[in-house]
C-alpha positions in Angstrom: 19.9 -3.8 -15.3 19.4 -7.0 -13.2 20.6 -5.3 -10.2 17.4 -2.5 -10.6 15.1 -5.1 -11.6 16.2 -6.8 -8.1 15.9 -3.9 -6.3 12.3 -3.6 -7.9 11.5 -6.9 -6.7 12.9 -6.1 -3.3 10.4 -2.7 -3.4 7.6 -4.9 -4.2 7.9 -7.3 -1.3 8.6 -4.5 1.2 5.1 -3.0 -0.3 3.3 -6.2 0.1 4.7 -6.7 3.9 3.5 -3.1 4.6 0.0 -3.8 3.2 -0.1 -7.0 4.8 1.1 -4.9 8.6 -1.1 -2.4 7.9 1.9 -0.3 8.0 0.8 2.6 6.1 3.4 5.4 7.2 6.2 2.4 6.0 4.2 2.1 3.0 4.2 5.6 2.3 8.2 5.5 2.8 8.7 2.7 0.9 6.5 4.3 -2.4 8.6 7.4 -1.9 12.0 5.2 -1.9 10.8 3.6 -4.9 9.3 6.4 -6.9 13.2 8.4 -6.3 14.8 5.0 -7.7 12.6 5.1 -10.6 13.3 8.9 -11.3 17.0 8.3 -11.2 17.0 5.6 -13.4 14.9 7.4 -16.3 17.1 10.5 -16.0 19.9 7.9 -16.4 21.4 7.9 -20.2 20.1 4.4 -21.5 20.7 2.7 -24.8 17.6 1.9 -26.7 17.3 -1.9 -25.2 17.4 -0.6 -22.2 14.6 1.7 -23.0 12.4 -1.1 -24.2 13.2 -3.1 -20.7 12.5 -0.1 -18.6 9.2 0.3 -20.5 8.2 -3.3 -19.9 9.5 -3.0 -16.0 7.2 0.0 -15.9 3.6 -2.0 -17.4 4.6 -4.9 -14.9 4.9 -2.0 -12.0 1.4 -0.5 -13.0 0.0 -4.0 -12.9 1.6 -5.0 -9.8 0.5 -1.2 -8.5 -3.2 -2.5 -9.5 -3.1 -5.4 -7.4 -1.7 -3.2 -4.5 -4.3 -0.6 -4.6 -6.9 -3.3 -4.8 -5.5 -5.0 -1.5 -5.2 -1.5 0.1 -8.9 -0.9 -0.7 -9.9 -4.2 1.1 -7.9 -3.6 3.6 -9.9 0.1 4.1 -13.2 -2.1 3.9 -12.0 -4.2 6.5 -11.0 -1.5 8.6 -14.3 0.6 8.1 -16.2 -2.3 9.1 -14.2 -2.8 12.3 -14.5 0.8 13.4 -18.6 0.9 12.6 -18.7 -2.3 15.0 -17.0 -0.3 17.7 -19.2 2.5 17.0 -22.0 -0.1 17.4 -20.9 -1.3 20.7 -19.7 2.3 22.2 -23.6 3.0 21.3 -24.8 0.1 23.0 -22.8 0.8 26.3 -24.1 4.5 26.4 -27.2 3.3 25.9 -27.3 0.7 28.7 -24.9 3.2 31.0 -28.1 5.4 30.5 -30.5 2.9 31.3 -29.1 1.9 34.2 -28.8 5.7 35.8 -32.4 6.4 35.2 -33.2 3.4 37.3 
């Protein structure tokens, strides 16, 4: 069980790094791997004590996922702002070029 907990911790670290690096493809791959691993575990025969531990771990994962979602949403807002600045700059350049070509 401790090996599984270490594996989940490693997934959390990888998820955090992917978000920080804006590596959305890697994030998607990591989440798929984690989901597959969780499904393996949930389909395995577990003792009652292990089931309680897994329940607690799943609740922790949900809490971490909420934080990850918040981070991704913040990144999305940052990227949208950057995109809007680029669009504004392109409009300014286009207007400038139009003005110059009219003269």
